[in-house]
Structure formats: C-alpha cells, structure tokens
C-alpha positions in Angstrom: 12.3 -33.9 17.5 10.2 -30.5 17.4 6.1 -31.2 16.4 4.5 -29.0 14.2 2.4 -27.3 17.1 5.6 -26.6 18.6 6.9 -25.1 15.6 3.9 -23.1 15.2 4.0 -22.1 19.1 7.4 -21.1 18.3 6.6 -19.0 15.7 3.8 -17.1 17.3 6.6 -16.8 20.5 8.3 -14.6 18.1 5.5 -12.4 17.0 5.1 -13.9 13.7 2.1 -13.3 12.0 1.9 -17.6 10.9 -1.6 -19.0 10.8 -1.7 -22.5 12.2 0.2 -25.2 10.1 -2.5 -27.7 10.3 -5.4 -25.9 8.9 -6.5 -28.1 6.0 -8.8 -25.4 4.1 -7.0 -23.4 2.0 -8.2 -19.7 2.1 -10.6 -18.2 -0.4 -9.1 -16.1 -3.3 -9.8 -12.6 -3.3 -8.2 -12.0 -6.8 -7.1 -13.3 -10.2 -4.3 -10.8 -10.2 -1.2 -12.7 -11.6 2.3 -13.1 -8.8 4.0 -10.1 -10.1 7.5 -12.9 -9.7 6.2 -16.0 -11.7 3.2 -14.6 -13.2 1.6 -17.9 -13.6 0.1 -18.4 -10.0 -2.5 -15.8 -8.7 -1.5 -13.2 -6.2 -2.5 -14.8 -2.4 -0.1 -12.9 0.4 2.1 -10.2 1.5 4.5 -9.7 3.4 6.8 -6.9 4.9 10.3 -7.7 6.3 12.8 -5.5 7.5 15.4 -4.3 4.5 19.0 -2.7 5.8 22.4 -2.6 4.5 25.7 -1.7 6.0 28.4 0.3 3.6 31.5 1.0 5.9 30.0 4.0 7.9 26.8 4.3 6.3 23.9 2.6 7.5 20.6 2.3 5.4 17.3 0.5 6.5 13.8 0.7 5.8 10.9 -2.1 4.5 9.9 -4.3 1.8 6.6 -5.6 0.6 6.3 -8.7 -1.3 3.4 -9.6 -2.9 3.0 -12.7 -4.8 2.0 -16.4 -4.3 3.1 -18.0 -1.6 5.9 -19.6 -3.2 7.7 -16.6 -4.7 7.0 -14.5 -1.6 9.2 -17.0 0.8 11.8 -17.1 -2.0 12.0 -13.0 -1.8 12.0 -13.4 2.2 15.3 -16.0 1.8 16.6 -13.9 -0.8 16.3 -10.6 1.2 18.0 -12.7 4.5 20.7 -13.9 1.9 21.8 -10.1 1.1 21.3 -9.0 4.3 24.0 -11.2 5.5 25.8 -10.4 2.5 26.2 -7.1 3.2 24.7 -6.7 7.0 28.7 -7.0 8.5 30.1 -3.3 7.1 28.6 -1.2 10.0 28.1 -1.7 13.8 24.4 -1.0 13.2 23.9 -3.5 10.1 25.8 -5.9 12.2 23.5 -5.9 15.3 20.6 -6.4 12.5 22.0 -9.2 11.0 22.9 -11.1 14.2 19.1 -10.0 15.5 16.9 -9.6 13.0 18.1 -11.9 9.9 17.2 -14.9 11.8 13.5 -13.7 12.3 13.1 -12.8 8.7 14.5 -16.3 7.5 12.4 -18.4 9.9 9.1 -15.7 8.7 10.0 -17.5 5.7 8.9 -20.8 6.3 5.5 -19.8 7.9 4.7 -17.6 4.9 0.7 -18.8 3.8 -2.3 -17.2 2.2 -3.7 -14.7 3.4 -6.4 -12.6 1.6 -7.2 -10.1 4.5 -3.6 -8.7 3.6 -4.1 -9.3 -0.1 -7.5 -7.4 -0.4 -6.3 -4.4 2.1 -3.0 -3.9 -0.5 -5.4 -4.4 -3.6 -7.9 -1.6 -1.9 -5.0 0.4 -1.4 -3.2 0.8 -4.3 -7.0 0.7 -6.2 -6.9 -2.9 -8.0 -9.9 -4.6 -7.8 -10.4 -8.0 -5.6 -13.3 -10.6 -6.8 -15.8 -8.2 -5.0 -14.3 -4.8 -5.8 -14.3 -2.3 -8.9 -11.0 -1.0 -9.9 -10.5 2.7 -8.3 -8.1 4.2 -11.1 -7.1 7.1 -9.4 -5.9 5.2 -6.4 -3.7 2.5 -8.3 -2.4 5.6 -9.9 -1.9 7.7 -7.0 -0.1 5.1 -5.4 2.2 3.8 -8.9 3.5 7.4 -8.7 4.0 7.7 -4.9 6.3 4.3 -5.6 8.1 5.6 -8.6 9.1 9.2 -7.0 10.3 7.1 -3.8 11.8 4.7 -5.5 15.5 5.7 -4.5 14.1 6.2 -0.7 13.1 10.3 -1.0 10.7 12.3 -2.1 11.7 16.0 -4.0 9.1 18.1 -4.7 10.5 18.6 -8.0 9.8 15.3 -8.5 6.0 15.5 -7.0 5.4 18.8 -9.2 6.4 16.4 -12.9 4.2 13.0 -11.6 1.3 15.5 -11.2 2.0 17.3 -14.4 1.8 13.6 -16.1 -1.4 12.4 -13.9 -3.6 15.3 -14.4 -3.6 13.8 -18.4 -4.7 10.7 -17.4 -6.7 11.7 -14.5 -9.6 14.3 -15.0 -10.6 14.2 -11.7 -6.9 14.5 -10.4 -6.2 16.1 -6.6 -3.2 17.4 -6.0 -3.8 17.3 -2.5 -4.5 13.4 -2.7 -0.9 12.8 -4.3 1.3 14.7 -2.2 -0.9 12.4 0.7 -0.4 9.5 -0.6 3.6 10.6 -1.0 3.9 11.8 2.5 2.4 8.1 3.6 4.7 6.2 1.7 6.6 3.9 3.4 7.8 1.1 0.7 6.2 -1.3 -0.7 5.9 -3.8 -4.0 8.3 -2.4 -7.1 7.6 -0.5 -9.7 7.5 -3.2 -12.5 4.6 -5.0 -9.8 2.7 -1.8 -9.9 2.8 -2.1 -13.9 1.6 -5.5 -14.0 -1.7 -4.0 -12.3 -2.0 -1.2 -14.3 -1.6 -3.0 -17.9 -5.0 -4.7 -17.2 -6.5 -1.0 -17.0 -4.8 1.2 -19.1 -5.4 1.4 -22.8 -1.4 1.7 -25.1 -1.7 5.7 -24.7 -2.0 5.6 -20.6 0.9 3.4 -20.2 2.9 5.5 -22.6 2.0 8.1 -20.2 3.2 5.8 -17.2 6.4 5.1 -18.9 7.0 8.8 -19.6 6.3 10.1 -15.8 9.2 7.2 -15.0 11.5 8.7 -16.6 10.5 12.2 -16.3 11.0 11.8 -12.6 14.0 9.8 -13.1 16.1 12.8 -14.9 14.2 15.3 -12.3 17.2 15.6 -10.1 19.8 15.6 -13.4 21.3 12.0 -12.7 20.4 8.6 -13.9 20.8 6.0 -11.0 21.8 2.5 -12.5 18.9 1.1 -10.3 16.4 3.7 -11.5 16.8 2.7 -15.0 16.9 -1.2 -14.5 13.3 0.0 -12.7 12.6 1.6 -16.1 13.5 -1.3 -18.5 11.5 -3.3 -16.6 8.6 -1.3 -16.3 8.4 -1.3 -20.4 8.6 -4.6 -20.5 5.6 -5.2 -18.4 4.2 -2.9 -20.7 5.4 -5.3 -24.0 7.7 -3.5 -25.2 11.0 -5.5 -26.7 14.3 -4.8 -26.0 15.0 -2.6 -28.5 12.0 -0.4 -28.4 12.6 0.2 -24.6 16.6 1.2 -25.9 14.9 3.5 -28.5 11.9 4.8 -25.8 14.2 5.4 -23.3 16.8 7.4 -26.1 13.8 9.4 -27.3 12.5 10.5 -23.6 16.7 11.4 -22.7 16.3 13.7 -25.6 13.2 15.7 -24.2 11.0 14.4 -27.3 8.0 13.3 -24.8 6.6 15.6 -23.2 3.2 15.4 -21.2 0.3 17.2 -23.3 
C-alpha cells in the first residue's frame, strides 16, 4: 500500500503544485471573502485546470480557474473531469485530451490545499482587498468587464465599446487603455457571478444596477442571446439580491432598451 510520502512524491512527479500532505500547520487566511460556491466558508485556494470539449468535428479548449474553499474547489475539479469524460470522445483531439489530461486533473483534485499566495495574487488582480490591502475598485471593475466580455471566449470591439460606456458611469478615473489591456490579457478565470459576489461588498445598489445593465448590453451587442450567457446574467442578478420575479422583469426591461448608460 502506498504511503502518504509516496503519494506526495507521485504528485510532484506529475508537476502538481500540492504542498506536503503531512504539514500540520494551516496556512494563514488572507481574506474573509466567502467561497463563491458554498458561501459559508472563506476563500482559501485557487486552482487552474484545462478545459476542453469535443463536438464531432469541433474541438473547444482553454482553461478554467476555480477559486473558493478547499472542499468546493476540489468538487469543481472533479466535476470538470466528469464533464471532460462525458464530452471528450467526439473529436480526435478531445479524445487524446480525455485519455491523457483528465486523469491528471482528477488526481490533482485530491491534492488541493489552502494556498494563501495564489489567493492574494487573485484578489490583487481583481482589486478585492485581502486582510492587508485596500480595495481597488477600478481593477475590480476592469476584471469584471473582461470576464463579461469574454464569457463566450471572444472579445468583440462593440462589446468593449459598450462596457467602456458603462464603466465611465462608475469610474470618474476610467481609462480606456486599462480596459483594453485587461480584456486582451484575460485568459479565463472565475465565473461572472463570482466576480459579482466580490463587487456586491463594495458597490451601492445603484452601482450594482449599472453592472447588470452593462452585462445585459454586452450580451445583446451581437444581436443574439446565448442561453449560457442569459443563465450567467440571472446568476449575477441573484447575487445582487433580485428575486426570481424581479430578475425576469429587469431582463425584460433591458431587452426592450429601457435602461441605457447616463
């Protein structure tokens, strides 16, 4: 039977970034920001995993970044492994990824541990304060806009233009070049509703409404409404405290063009 030391060595042999399993001292908690999944435990770790899907002749790939408590991040990694197995057999490239990459992702899930260094780096990136940092609202909003714009994997100029109009309402010091850079550098990460969970702590209700309107405007920019994007918008609205009825009414008003940046 393999010992714990052997399992740790095996993890490192695959290039896994897991800490020693026998370490007794728990890392310091760097933020009281709640886990975006369970919302009951603090955010203590961040992991990035490959993302791929096979649809007959179409192969989609990229990466996902999961941030939350250890338990929830582990569950998300296992869920992503299951999705890869379910959708990884329908194109040659996806088949190769399923055979060689999925087992590594599955194995990494069991080595997830608290990682204050990565949590601090993530929160610095999106402008959310740690226990020793002040919030940088501009960074948080630029990152949220980038997540919204690239929620479908692409960044259309019209979507960036629309986001810029709304951000000017929220940020007197708005810089278009900063938004362009953040969008260009964005390679996928937390879901849009996870960003909303952070922003909720620092934006007044009026600011939250601007975020909802910006997200809706970006979704509608290409003239079509993707089902997944609409679901994301609903989740953001729920994070901001809207009821199911209010979500439906708000979306209807935005589709009809009743809300525009002022």
